[in-house]
C-alpha positions as CSV (number, residue, x, y, z in Angstrom):
1,M,34.7,-11.0,-55.1
2,S,31.5,-13.0,-54.9
3,I,28.3,-11.8,-53.3
4,K,28.6,-14.5,-50.7
5,T,32.1,-13.3,-49.7
6,K,30.9,-9.7,-49.5
7,I,28.0,-10.7,-47.3
8,L,30.2,-12.7,-44.9
9,L,32.7,-9.8,-44.7
10,T,29.9,-7.3,-44.0
11,I,28.5,-9.5,-41.2
12,A,32.0,-10.1,-39.8
13,S,32.7,-6.4,-39.8
14,V,29.4,-5.6,-38.0
15,V,30.1,-8.1,-35.3
16,L,33.7,-7.0,-34.9
17,C,32.7,-3.3,-34.7
18,S,30.0,-4.0,-32.1
19,W,32.5,-6.1,-30.1
20,L,35.2,-3.4,-30.2
21,F,33.0,-0.3,-29.8
22,G,29.9,-1.7,-28.1
23,C,26.3,-0.8,-29.0
24,G,25.7,2.2,-26.8
25,A,25.9,2.5,-23.0
26,Q,26.5,-0.8,-21.3
27,K,24.0,-1.7,-18.7
28,V,23.3,-4.7,-16.6
29,S,19.7,-5.9,-16.6
30,T,18.2,-6.3,-13.2
31,R,15.1,-7.8,-14.7
32,Q,16.6,-10.9,-16.4
33,P,14.0,-13.6,-16.3
34,E,14.8,-16.4,-13.9
35,L,15.3,-19.9,-15.4
36,S,13.2,-22.6,-13.8
37,D,12.4,-26.3,-14.4
38,G,9.8,-25.4,-17.0
39,S,6.8,-25.4,-14.8
40,D,6.9,-21.6,-14.6
41,T,7.1,-21.0,-18.3
42,N,3.7,-19.4,-18.7
43,L,2.1,-16.2,-19.9
44,T,3.4,-14.2,-16.9
45,F,7.0,-15.5,-17.4
46,L,6.8,-14.6,-21.1
47,S,5.4,-11.1,-20.4
48,V,8.2,-10.4,-17.9
49,A,10.8,-11.6,-20.4
50,H,9.4,-9.4,-23.1
51,S,9.4,-6.4,-20.8
52,A,13.0,-7.1,-19.6
53,Y,14.4,-7.7,-23.1
54,N,12.5,-4.7,-24.5
55,E,14.2,-2.4,-22.0
56,E,17.6,-4.0,-22.2
57,Y,18.0,-4.6,-26.0
58,F,15.3,-2.5,-27.7
59,G,15.2,0.7,-25.8
60,G,11.7,0.1,-24.5
61,K,10.2,0.8,-28.0
62,L,8.4,-2.5,-28.6
63,R,4.7,-2.9,-27.6
64,A,3.6,-6.4,-28.5
65,H,0.9,-8.3,-26.7
66,I,2.1,-11.7,-25.5
67,G,-0.3,-14.6,-25.9
68,L,-0.5,-18.4,-26.0
69,D,-1.6,-20.3,-29.0
70,E,-2.0,-24.0,-29.9
71,T,-0.9,-23.7,-33.6
72,Q,1.6,-25.8,-35.4
73,Y,4.3,-23.2,-34.9
74,M,6.7,-22.7,-32.0
75,A,5.9,-19.0,-32.0
76,S,4.7,-16.3,-34.3
77,T,4.6,-12.6,-34.6
78,I,1.7,-10.8,-36.3
79,C,1.4,-7.0,-36.7
80,E,-1.1,-4.8,-38.5
81,D,-0.1,-3.6,-41.9
82,D,1.2,-0.3,-40.5
83,G,3.4,-2.1,-37.9
84,S,1.1,-1.4,-35.0
85,D,-0.7,-3.7,-32.6
86,C,1.8,-6.6,-32.7
87,R,1.0,-9.9,-31.0
88,I,3.6,-12.6,-30.2
89,N,2.0,-16.0,-29.7
90,F,3.8,-18.9,-28.1
91,N,2.9,-22.6,-28.3
92,L,4.0,-24.0,-24.9
93,R,4.1,-27.5,-26.4
94,Y,7.4,-26.4,-28.1
95,T,8.6,-23.6,-25.7
96,V,8.0,-25.1,-22.3
97,A,11.7,-25.1,-21.6
98,P,12.6,-21.6,-20.2
99,R,15.8,-21.3,-22.3
100,V,14.0,-22.2,-25.5
101,A,11.2,-19.7,-24.6
102,L,13.7,-16.9,-23.9
103,I,15.7,-17.5,-27.1
104,T,12.4,-17.7,-29.1
105,M,11.2,-14.5,-27.4
106,L,14.3,-12.6,-28.7
107,H,13.7,-14.1,-32.2
108,E,10.1,-12.9,-32.2
109,M,11.1,-9.5,-30.8
110,C,13.4,-9.0,-33.8
111,H,10.3,-9.7,-36.0
112,E,8.4,-7.1,-34.1
113,K,11.2,-4.5,-34.4
114,T,11.7,-5.1,-38.2
115,W,8.1,-5.6,-39.2
116,M,7.9,-2.5,-41.4
117,Q,11.4,-2.8,-42.7
118,D,11.6,-6.3,-44.1
119,K,9.1,-6.2,-47.0
120,D,9.5,-7.0,-50.7
121,M,8.7,-4.6,-53.6
122,L,5.0,-5.5,-53.4
123,G,4.8,-4.8,-49.7
124,K,4.7,-8.5,-48.7
125,Q,6.4,-9.4,-45.4
126,I,9.8,-11.1,-45.7
127,G,10.1,-13.3,-42.6
128,H,13.8,-13.4,-42.1
129,G,15.0,-10.6,-44.2
130,Y,18.1,-8.4,-44.0
131,H,16.9,-6.2,-41.2
132,W,15.8,-9.2,-39.1
133,R,19.1,-10.9,-39.5
134,S,20.9,-7.7,-38.6
135,C,18.8,-7.5,-35.4
136,M,19.8,-11.1,-34.5
137,V,23.5,-10.4,-35.1
138,L,23.4,-7.3,-32.9
139,L,21.6,-9.3,-30.1
140,D,24.4,-11.9,-30.4
141,A,27.1,-9.3,-30.3
142,E,25.5,-7.8,-27.1
143,G,25.7,-11.3,-25.5
144,A,21.9,-11.8,-25.3
145,F,22.0,-15.5,-26.2
146,R,25.1,-16.2,-24.0
147,K,23.2,-14.9,-21.0
148,I,20.5,-17.5,-21.7
149,I,22.6,-20.4,-22.7
150,I,25.5,-20.2,-20.2
151,D,24.5,-20.4,-16.5
152,N,25.9,-17.5,-14.4
153,Y,27.4,-15.8,-17.6
154,S,28.8,-12.4,-17.1
155,E,31.1,-10.5,-19.4
156,Q,33.9,-9.1,-17.3
157,V,35.9,-7.3,-20.0
158,R,34.5,-5.9,-23.2
């Protein structure tokens, strides 16, 4: 069996297990950020989104500062070498649409969560390493992206 097949089977089994057994206690977020026409996608909106997603999907363990930046990137996450004092910066030129900003927020929060885990043998950061990809798969299994993409989405039966 090839490595590619083993990886695909592992990912499929993780998604299946989380769908069948869930990922802990199910709770409905009462602080889901409201979608707007884009005029409200600002620092306050992003901070509220980080707080809501932190509580709902990350157990309230993340502590990043949210900022705006005019760099070439859509968004970026930077932490100190020891994983503390993280900062997530957004470029509103690319993330002005609320849905894009919210999906990007979840992407960057996975970077924050896995900052100390995804490093190579020399201690250099691996941007989208194994732990980061696992974080994204778990968010998908919990329906995080469907709540953003599909209007009025609610999962009746799990």
